[in-house]
Every structure is written in C-alpha cells, then in structure tokens.
Backbone as CSV, one residue per row, in Angstrom:
resi,resn,N_x,N_y,N_z,CA_x,CA_y,CA_z,C_x,C_y,C_z
1,MET,12.845,-15.820,3.980,12.155,-15.389,2.821,10.899,-14.755,2.908
2,THR,10.477,-13.581,2.274,9.312,-13.303,1.444,8.380,-14.244,1.427
3,ASP,6.923,-14.315,1.304,6.105,-14.470,1.308,5.551,-13.829,-0.030
4,VAL,5.123,-14.658,-1.612,4.821,-13.710,-2.509,3.416,-13.225,-2.190
5,HIS,2.207,-13.981,-1.202,1.035,-13.657,-1.424,0.575,-12.595,-0.370
6,LYS,1.873,-12.077,0.260,1.854,-11.025,1.394,1.262,-10.346,1.469
7,PHE,1.703,-9.769,-0.368,2.065,-8.613,-0.965,0.973,-8.373,-1.888
8,LYS,-0.862,-8.175,-1.157,-1.865,-7.739,-1.914,-1.552,-6.631,-2.423
9,LEU,-1.421,-5.407,-1.390,-1.272,-4.376,-2.148,-0.457,-3.568,-3.479
10,LYS,-0.443,-2.731,-3.828,-0.107,-2.403,-5.093,0.484,-1.415,-4.931
11,LYS,1.495,-0.393,-5.885,1.334,1.360,-5.568,0.472,1.811,-6.111
12,GLU,0.299,2.917,-5.925,-0.859,3.626,-6.010,-2.609,3.684,-5.904
13,ASP,-2.125,2.327,-3.992,-3.528,2.164,-3.776,-3.645,3.066,-2.928
14,THR,-5.078,3.150,-2.741,-5.103,4.196,-1.373,-5.397,3.385,-0.418
15,VAL,-4.974,3.763,0.773,-4.773,3.104,1.997,-4.526,3.761,3.039
16,GLN,-5.452,2.957,4.445,-5.646,3.795,5.869,-4.535,3.361,6.912
17,ILE,-4.174,3.904,7.589,-3.398,3.644,8.561,-3.875,2.702,9.722
18,ILE,-3.757,1.922,10.183,-5.143,1.067,11.340,-4.027,0.938,12.614
19,ALA,-2.450,1.224,12.568,-2.106,1.666,13.678,-0.549,2.444,13.971
20,GLY,-0.467,2.950,15.120,0.779,3.614,14.861,0.102,5.169,15.232
21,LYS,1.422,5.972,15.242,0.986,8.054,15.161,-0.313,8.465,14.356
22,ASP,-0.373,7.430,13.498,-1.076,8.455,12.063,-2.558,7.642,11.802
23,ARG,-2.632,6.918,13.084,-4.082,6.065,12.892,-5.388,6.762,12.784
24,GLY,-5.869,6.590,11.643,-6.950,6.514,11.032,-6.559,7.509,9.765
25,LYS,-6.103,8.087,8.802,-5.504,8.446,8.316,-5.175,7.982,6.794
26,ARG,-5.812,8.337,5.933,-5.514,8.226,4.870,-4.558,8.557,3.680
27,GLY,-3.946,7.643,2.771,-2.979,8.601,1.627,-2.560,7.262,0.787
28,ARG,-1.788,8.063,-0.308,-1.478,6.752,-1.577,-0.091,6.175,-1.206
29,ILE,-0.078,5.090,-1.309,1.417,3.848,-1.358,2.346,4.743,-2.524
30,LEU,3.382,5.229,-2.168,4.257,5.676,-3.032,5.265,4.321,-3.641
31,LYS,5.724,3.679,-2.830,6.816,2.503,-2.988,6.621,1.540,-1.760
32,ILE,6.397,0.453,-2.369,6.772,-1.128,-1.665,7.889,-1.624,-1.278
33,LEU,8.777,-1.673,-0.080,9.680,-1.976,0.062,9.574,-3.558,0.661
34,ARG,9.731,-4.999,-0.526,9.117,-5.921,-0.569,10.477,-6.729,0.427
35,SER,11.894,-6.180,0.381,12.292,-6.783,1.790,11.819,-6.646,2.806
36,GLN,11.852,-5.586,3.128,11.547,-5.339,4.742,9.839,-5.364,4.755
37,ASP,9.516,-5.759,3.856,7.616,-5.830,4.271,7.191,-4.902,4.613
38,ARG,7.594,-3.221,4.253,7.481,-2.094,4.465,6.585,-1.410,3.125
39,VAL,5.387,-0.883,3.532,5.362,0.282,2.704,5.594,1.966,3.030
40,LEU,5.669,2.694,1.690,5.473,4.258,2.315,4.755,4.783,1.536
41,VAL,3.746,5.942,2.666,2.542,6.444,2.255,2.425,7.668,1.928
42,GLU,2.255,8.614,1.021,2.237,9.539,0.795,2.298,10.370,2.083
43,GLY,2.685,11.449,2.053,2.280,12.514,3.225,2.537,11.896,4.627
44,LEU,2.249,10.466,5.158,1.998,10.255,6.246,3.222,9.919,6.827
45,ASN,3.273,8.849,8.407,4.794,8.596,8.826,6.077,9.639,8.585
46,MET,5.837,10.992,8.998,6.952,11.707,8.486,7.854,11.784,9.603
47,VAL,9.172,12.262,9.214,9.984,11.986,10.154,11.279,13.023,9.793
48,LYS,12.319,13.903,10.642,12.727,15.024,10.242,13.848,14.121,9.933
49,LYS,14.676,14.452,8.819,16.176,14.208,9.243,17.062,15.165,7.962
50,THR,18.336,14.951,8.780,19.386,16.072,8.691,19.617,15.495,7.336
51,GLN,19.853,16.567,6.583,20.371,16.564,5.320,22.088,17.272,5.385
52,LYS,22.943,16.323,4.267,24.413,17.141,4.264,24.083,18.474,2.816
53,ARG,24.499,19.113,3.007,24.739,20.396,1.447,25.393,19.750,0.703
54,ARG,24.936,19.006,-0.768,25.865,18.914,-1.487,26.143,19.483,-2.658
55,SER,26.036,21.143,-2.916,26.629,22.120,-3.646,26.486,22.740,-2.989
56,GLN,27.029,24.077,-4.161,26.504,25.731,-3.404,25.541,26.087,-3.370
57,GLN,24.597,25.723,-4.360,23.388,26.240,-4.214,22.275,25.537,-3.515
58,ASP,23.024,24.024,-3.106,22.113,23.238,-2.445,22.012,23.585,-0.814
59,ARG,20.925,23.708,-0.312,20.786,24.228,1.252,20.820,22.900,1.973
60,GLY,21.767,22.755,2.992,21.659,21.343,4.060,20.468,21.773,4.909
61,GLY,20.206,20.981,5.360,19.556,21.193,7.129,18.700,19.817,7.578
62,ILE,17.550,20.449,8.129,16.453,19.213,8.789,15.285,19.527,7.632
63,VAL,14.930,18.471,6.994,13.693,18.279,6.199,12.870,17.280,6.452
64,GLU,11.915,17.038,6.220,10.927,15.981,6.311,10.575,15.139,5.093
65,ILE,10.581,14.015,5.863,10.380,12.743,4.479,9.444,11.752,4.896
66,GLU,8.745,11.158,4.296,7.817,10.052,4.418,8.725,8.454,5.315
67,ALA,8.478,7.806,6.202,9.096,6.970,6.540,8.234,5.532,6.386
68,PRO,9.024,4.384,6.323,8.340,3.603,5.735,7.380,2.782,6.945
69,LEU,6.313,2.390,6.413,5.554,1.779,7.775,5.111,0.282,7.780
70,HIS,5.168,-0.694,8.396,5.207,-2.063,8.232,3.870,-2.190,7.685
71,ILE,3.995,-3.207,6.127,2.378,-3.317,5.887,1.248,-3.806,6.657
72,SER,1.676,-4.457,7.952,0.544,-4.994,8.749,-0.254,-4.076,9.225
73,ASN,0.218,-2.854,9.309,-0.251,-1.350,9.428,-1.105,-0.698,8.684
74,VAL,-1.419,-0.788,7.804,-2.154,-0.461,6.551,-3.269,-0.931,5.745
75,MET,-4.292,-1.040,5.846,-5.411,-1.624,5.452,-5.742,-0.736,3.803
76,ILE,-6.602,-1.313,3.064,-6.747,-1.089,1.654,-7.701,-0.238,1.516
77,LEU,-8.374,0.521,0.869,-9.600,1.736,1.069,-10.777,1.379,0.336
78,CYS,-11.847,0.464,-0.034,-12.552,0.235,-0.717,-13.432,1.438,-1.008
79,LYS,-13.721,1.756,-2.486,-15.185,3.139,-2.043,-16.158,2.930,-1.484
80,LYS,-16.606,1.895,-1.904,-18.156,1.862,-0.675,-17.627,1.836,0.458
81,CYS,-17.018,0.779,1.050,-17.241,0.342,2.601,-15.729,0.781,3.114
82,GLY,-14.830,1.995,2.735,-13.915,1.848,3.590,-12.504,0.736,3.492
83,PRO,-11.886,0.876,4.866,-10.953,-0.109,5.145,-11.427,-1.668,5.233
84,THR,-10.677,-2.678,4.112,-10.804,-3.802,4.103,-9.978,-4.985,3.841
85,ARG,-9.836,-6.006,3.693,-9.537,-7.295,3.261,-9.428,-7.136,1.774
86,ILE,-8.326,-7.690,1.243,-8.666,-7.874,-0.289,-8.655,-9.602,-0.224
87,GLY,-8.959,-9.745,-1.210,-9.481,-11.277,-2.074,-9.066,-11.560,-3.293
88,TYR,-9.661,-12.632,-3.944,-9.098,-12.359,-5.464,-10.708,-13.229,-6.012
89,LYS,-11.081,-13.474,-7.143,-11.964,-13.870,-8.014,-10.990,-13.961,-9.185
90,LEU,-11.421,-14.686,-10.007,-11.224,-14.937,-11.066,-12.244,-14.803,-12.622
91,SER,-12.380,-13.610,-13.296,-13.307,-13.426,-14.423,-12.946,-14.069,-15.229
92,GLY,-13.829,-13.643,-16.274,-13.957,-14.748,-17.494,-15.039,-16.123,-17.220
93,ASP,-14.987,-16.634,-18.488,-15.884,-17.680,-18.607,-15.926,-18.621,-17.243
94,ALA,-17.153,-18.784,-16.475,-17.195,-19.563,-15.359,-17.364,-21.468,-16.013
95,GLY,-17.301,-21.473,-17.260,-17.484,-22.861,-17.490,-15.922,-23.216,-17.946
96,LYS,-14.598,-22.414,-17.800,-13.548,-22.776,-18.125,-13.157,-24.080,-17.378
97,LYS,-12.531,-24.736,-17.317,-11.507,-25.200,-16.370,-10.141,-24.698,-15.161
98,ALA,-9.841,-24.485,-13.967,-9.525,-24.057,-13.523,-7.839,-23.761,-13.868
99,GLY,-7.637,-22.829,-13.909,-5.785,-22.520,-14.517,-6.458,-22.597,-16.154
100,GLU,-7.211,-22.371,-16.647,-7.463,-21.658,-18.322,-7.854,-20.250,-18.205
101,GLY,-7.561,-19.783,-18.674,-8.088,-18.008,-19.069,-8.191,-17.613,-17.896
102,GLY,-8.901,-16.783,-17.882,-9.374,-15.986,-17.099,-8.649,-14.611,-16.045
103,LYS,-9.094,-13.763,-15.938,-7.695,-13.072,-14.968,-8.124,-12.522,-13.342
104,LYS,-7.235,-12.973,-12.893,-7.403,-12.728,-11.393,-7.810,-11.271,-10.914
105,ILE,-8.510,-10.666,-10.265,-8.875,-9.562,-10.034,-9.096,-9.171,-8.553
106,ARG,-8.805,-8.320,-7.631,-8.211,-7.921,-6.480,-10.159,-7.856,-6.393
107,ILE,-10.858,-7.805,-5.562,-12.072,-7.681,-4.671,-12.119,-7.249,-2.932
108,CYS,-12.991,-6.527,-3.002,-13.017,-6.572,-1.541,-13.971,-7.269,-0.613
109,ARG,-13.463,-7.957,0.318,-14.147,-9.007,1.022,-15.276,-8.522,1.544
110,LYS,-15.738,-6.987,1.723,-17.076,-6.682,2.281,-18.368,-7.006,1.348
111,CYS,-18.205,-5.660,0.631,-19.367,-5.659,-0.406,-18.808,-6.493,-2.034
112,GLY,-17.400,-6.810,-2.116,-17.682,-7.914,-3.578,-17.543,-7.203,-4.629
113,GLU,-16.906,-5.820,-4.353,-16.499,-4.467,-5.594,-15.066,-5.024,-5.646
114,ALA,-14.547,-5.230,-7.004,-13.514,-4.577,-7.767,-12.758,-3.613,-7.110
115,LEU,-11.450,-3.605,-6.963,-10.769,-2.652,-6.148,-9.565,-2.145,-7.115
C-alpha cells in the first residue's frame, strides 16, 4: 500500500532528474502513476517502442515515447534556488487553533518561497 504523504509532487510541476541516464535535465510532469510510485516527465527518459498498425492510414513501426521514472529520482524546482525538497505551511490567521481554517501550501525548504 502506498503512503499518501509520499506524493508531494503534482501534475504540471517542473522537476529535475537527479539520477539515471537523463540526470540534470528538466521537464514538466505529465502523469503520476501512484500505484507504481512513478512519474512521466515530458520529453525525458525516452524509449523506443514498436507499434502495430491499427488501420489503413495508420503507420506502424518504431516510435519514441516517455517511460515512467521512479518518484525518488526527481526533485521539484524552485524558481529561486533550483532543485529542492518540499515543505508545508498553513496560510491564514496565526491565531486560529490547529485544524481550523487556513490552507496548506507547499513551500521550498531552502528559501521558504511558495511552490
């Protein structure tokens, strides 16, 4: 069973790959595969796949598609300080009790900027 807190990344986040053949490259998350702990990053981790011809007009052959990466091999990008970890902060009134109101926002662990 997967842990809910493991998925701090969201679709459309800009991430940097920190391990593997595309290490150092940056891209946008297209899809999150929660059951497998993996993410699809736009234009990265490309693999060749043979595709069968589906119709008369359709061309079969070898196509390049994005393969899923393990979620531990990517880090979110902060606009100020680059790859970073994600923290959480409750926005709203400081005088309220815990659990009352306020919105949970993701912040950069290095500079405190909202992500």
